[in-house]
N, C-alpha and C positions, 0 to 999 in steps of 0.2 A: 623364282618366277611367280608372280602373283596370278592366282587362278580364280576364275569366276566359278561360283558354286553351281550355276546352271551351265552344264557342259554339253547340252544338246545343240546341234547345228549341222551344217553341211560344209564339207571341204571338197571343192572340185579341183582335182589335179588334172590339168589339161596341158596340151602341147601337141605338136605334130607327131605323126606315127614314128616310132623308134626313138622318142625322146625319153622313154623310161617311165611312163605314167603308171603302168601296172606295178612295176617293182617298187617305185616310190610310194604308191598308194598302199601297198601291202606293208611296207616298213612303217608307214605312218599309222596304220591301223594297229600294228603290234605295239608300237610305242605308246599310243593312247591307252590301249588296254592295260599295258604295264603300269600306267599311271592311275588305273582305276576308272577310266572314262569308258562307259558303255559305248562300244563302237561297232558299226557294221561297215563292211567293205563291199562295194559294188564295182564291177568292171563293165565298161561299155560293150566290149565284144561278147561277154557272157550275157548281158541283158538282151542284146539283139537276138542271140540264140534262144534265150528263154521266151521271148515274145514271138518265136517261130517265124522270124524274118517277115513279119507282117508289113514292115515299111521297106520301101526301096531305097535307092541311093541318090535320087535327085535332091536338089537343094531343099525344096519345101518339105520333102519327106524326112530328110535328115533333121531339119529344124523341129518338126512335129515330134519325131522320136526323141530328140534331146529334151523337149519339154515334158514328155512322158517320164523320162528318167528323173527329172528334177521334181516333178509332182510326187513321184514315188519317194524320193529323198525327203521331201518336205513332210510327207505323211509319216515316215519313220522317225524323223527328227522330232515331230510334235509329240511322240510317245516317249521321249526322254533319251534318244540315242544321238550320238554323233555319227553322221554318215559320211564316209570317205568314198568318193566316186572318181574313178579314173576313166575319162572319156575325152575325145577330141572336142566335138560339139562347139567349135569356135565360130559362133555366129552372134552378131550384135543382138538379135532378137532374144536369143537364149540368155545372154548375159543380163539384159535388162529385166527379163522375167524373173530370173533367180534373185537379183538384188532387190527387186521391187516387192517380191512376194514371200521370200524366205528369210526370217531373222537368223542372225549368227551365221551368215553364208560367206565363204571365202573362196575366191578364185586364185589358185596357185598355178602359175604358168612355168613350165619347164622349158627353159631356153637352151637349145642345143644347136650348134652350127649344122648347116645342111650336110656338109661333107661327113661329119661324124654320124649323122642320122642315116645317110646313105650306106655307110659301112655297116652299121648295125642292121639295117633293113636287108642288105644283101645276104645276111646270115639267117634271116627269119622269114618275113612275109613277102618280100620282093614287091612291095607296093610302089616303090619309086620308079619302077619300070614304066608306070603310067605317067606321061609327061604332064598331064593335067591334074595330077593328084593334089598338089599343094594349092592349086587355084580354087579348090572346093571350100577352103576355109579362110577365115580372117583372123590373123594373129592379133591378140589383144593389144590395144594401145595403152591401157591403164589397168592391167591386172593388179589385184590386191598385193600379191607378192610374186616376184620373178626370181626363179632359182636356176642357176647355171648347173645343170645336171650332167657334167662331163669332166674329163680331165681328172683332177685330184678330188673332185666332189663325188663321193660314193653315194648310192641311193639312201643309205641310213642318215647321211649328213644332210642331204636334201630334205628328207622327211623331218629331221629335227628342226630345221629352219621353219618349215611350214607349221609344225606343231607349236612352236614358240609363238609364231604370229597369230595362229588361231586362238590360243589360250589367252593371249594378252590383248589382242586387238579385235579379233573376229567375234568373240563372245559378247562384245559390247555393241555389236551392230544391230540396229533395228530394221524393220521393213515396213514401209507405208502401205503396201499392198494396193497401191493405186487409189487409195481412199481420197486423198486431198484433190487430186486431179478430177476424179469422178464427181465429187460433191460440189466442187467449185463450178464445174461445167453445168451441173444440174441446176443449181440455184441461180447461176448467171442467166440461164434460159427462162427462169421464172415459170417453170411448168408444174411446180408443186401445187397441190390443192390449197385454196385459201380459206376455206371454211374450217372452223375448229374440228378436231378429230372427235370421234365418239368416245375415245378414252378420256380426253380432256373434259368433256361434258359429264362423264361418269364421275371423274375425280372432283369436279367443281361442286357436285352435290354432297361430297363427303368431307369437306375440309373447313366448314364453318365460314365465318365472315372476317374480312380484313386480316388475313394471315400473310406471312412472308413466304414466298415460293422461290425455290431455286430450280430452274429447268435446265437439264443437261441434254444437249442435242435439240436445240430449239428450231433448227431448220429455217423456214421462212417466217417464223414468228406467229404462226396462226394460233397455236395454243397459248403462248405467252400473252397474245393480245386478248384472248378470252379471259384469262385470269386477271389481267390488268383492268379490263373493262368492267368486271364485276366487283372491283374494289380491293383486290389484293396487290401487294407490293412484290414485284418480280425482278429477279436477276436471271437472265437467260444467256446460256453459253452454247457456242457451237464451234466445231473444229474447222468449219469452212469459212474462210475470210469473205468469200462472195455472199454467203448466207447472211453473215452479220452486217455486211454493207447494205444488203437488200433490206434487212430489218430496220437498220438505223435510218434508212430513207423512207420506208413505207409503213413502219409500225411504231412511229414515234408516239410515246405517251409518257407523261411525267412519272407514272407508276412503274415503268419498265426500264431496266438498264441491260443493254446487250453487250456481251463480252466475247471476244474472239479467242479461242484456245481449245486445246484438247481437255479431256477430263483430268489429266495430270495437273492442269492449272488450278484445279479446285483447292489443292493444298496451299496455294498462295493467297487465297482469300482470307483475310484476317479481320477480326473484329466483328464479323457478321455471323449470326445464327439464324436458322430458318425453321419455320414451323413445318414446312413441307419440302421435300425433294421430289421432283417429278421428272420422269424420263420415258419418252415414248419412241420406240423404234430406233433406239440408239445403242442399247446394250449389245445387240447383235452386229453392230458395226465395230465393236471393240474386240481386241484380242483378250485372252484369259487374263494376262497381266494387267491390261488396261482396266478390265472389269474389277479385278481385285483392288487396284489403286482407287478406282472410283468409289467402291464400297467403303474403303477405309477413310477416304476423305469425306464422304457423305456422313459417316458416323460421327465425325468431328464437327460437322457444320450444322447438324440438326439439333434443335433444342431438346431438352429432356422430354420424353413422351411424344416428340415430333414423329411425323410419318414420312415414309417413302413409298411412292407409287411407280411401278415399272410395267411397261408393255413392250414385248419383244417377240420375234419369230421363234417358234418352237422347232426342235429337231424333227418333229413329226410333220412339219409343213412340207408340201410337195417340192418346193424349191430346194430342199435339203438334199435332193437326189439328182439335181441338175448342175451342169457346169463343171469346171475344173476342180478336182479334189486336191486340197493342199493339207488337210488333216482329217481326223475323224469327224470333226464338226464344222470345218471351214470349207467354203466353196467360193469360186469366182464364177458368177453367172451374170454377165453385164457389169457387175462390180462385186466387191468383197462382202461376204456375209459370214458370220459365225452363228450357227443355229444352236439355240440354247436348250440344254438338258435341264428340265425343271428341278429335279432333285439336286443337281450340282449347283444351280443358282441359289436354291434355298440354303444349302450347306454353306456357301460363301457368305450369304447374308447373316445367317445365324452366328457364324464365326466372327463376324465384325460387329456383333452387338444388337442385331435386329430380331424382333419377335414377329414371326409370320402370322398375320391376322387372316389373310385370305389369299389363296393361290388357285387360279383357274387356268386351264389349258383347253382351248376349244377353237373351232371355227365360229363364224358369225359375229365376232367381236370387232373386226377391223376390215369390213367390206369396203372395197373401193372399185367401182365399175364392175368388171367381170371377176375381179380378184376377191377371194375369200380365204385368206391364209389362216393356218393354225397358229394362234398366238398364245403367249403366256401373259397373264396379268397377276401382279403381286401387289398386295398392300401389306406393309409391315410398320411396326413401331419400334423406335429406339428404346432399349431398356437399360 
C-alpha cells in the first residue's frame, strides 16, 4: 500500500445507531497506531457528555453540535494527528462543512440492515423504540466509502477497508474552505476599493524605475494598475476567476497581463524572471502548504538580488479571535483566513533563500474605513 508521508486528517465513521461505529472506530485507531500514524479517537456519545449536554436534540442543535465536533477534529488534525471520530451526525450541512473546510477528510458509512440494527439495539440502548428515531438523520447518498459491517464482516475487517481508503485516497484530498465561492462573489459585486492600497504606494517608492513586477493576489487590479501606470511591466495573478475577468475588462493596459490561477500556477510560468514579487492580503488566504509552495516558486521567479514585498494579517489582529476555529491559526469569519505568525513566516522565507531586509508588525498600516488591522509587512531580497 502506497502511503502519503503526511498522515494527518479526519476519518468520520458514521452510520445509524447500532451500526458498530464505536467498535470500528476503535479498531481503526488501533490499526493506524500500529502503522505508526499518530491517531486520536473521539466518540460522539463521549463528546456530548464532555460538553456537559449543552446542546439539545432538535435538528438545528444536533447540526451545530456536529460542527463543533468537526471543528475540534480539524484543530487536532492541523497539529499532525489523524482523528478518527465515530458519530452519527448524518446531515447535509455537516458533510458539506467537513469536505469544504478540512483537508484529508473521509466519510465512511457503515451500512447495516435495519433488522440487524434493531437486534443489536435491543441488547444495548433501546433507541429504536422511538419510531421517529431514524427520521432524525439523512443517510449519505455519496459517502466516500461504504462498508457493510455485518454478517461475515468483523469490525477489524471494516476498519481495514476504511484504513486502506484513507491512506491511499483520503490523504490526497484538499479542501477549498469556501475561498473560491467567497472571492468570486466578492469581486463579482465590485465592492472592493478601487484606489491603490497604502502598501502599493509604499512599495512603489522602493523599487526603482521600469522594473518587472509579479503580483500574487491582485484582486480587482487596483495595485497592479498603479504599478503599470508608473512605468512597470506587471504580471498579475489571482485565484478568483471573477476577479481576473473584472481586471481584464476594467484595468486593461499594455503593461499589465492578468492571469487566473492559484499560487500553485506560478511554477508553470516559464522563461520569465521578475525584479519584484508583490503580494498584499493574499498570504493569509493561503494554507501553510500553499504559502510554502508560493515561496518556493517565487524564489525561482525572482532575478538575482530581486525583492519580495508582502503584507498580510497578523495573528495578533483582533479577527484572529473571532469566527469558527479550524486550527491554531485558521478561522472562518465571513470567509477563510489564516492569521500569520511573523517568526514562522520569516523562517519559511529564509529557508527558501530570502534575506529579510525589513519586518514590521503593527496597526496603522492598512486602515480602511473603521478597520485598522494588525498587519505584517516584509521586504526581503533573494540571495
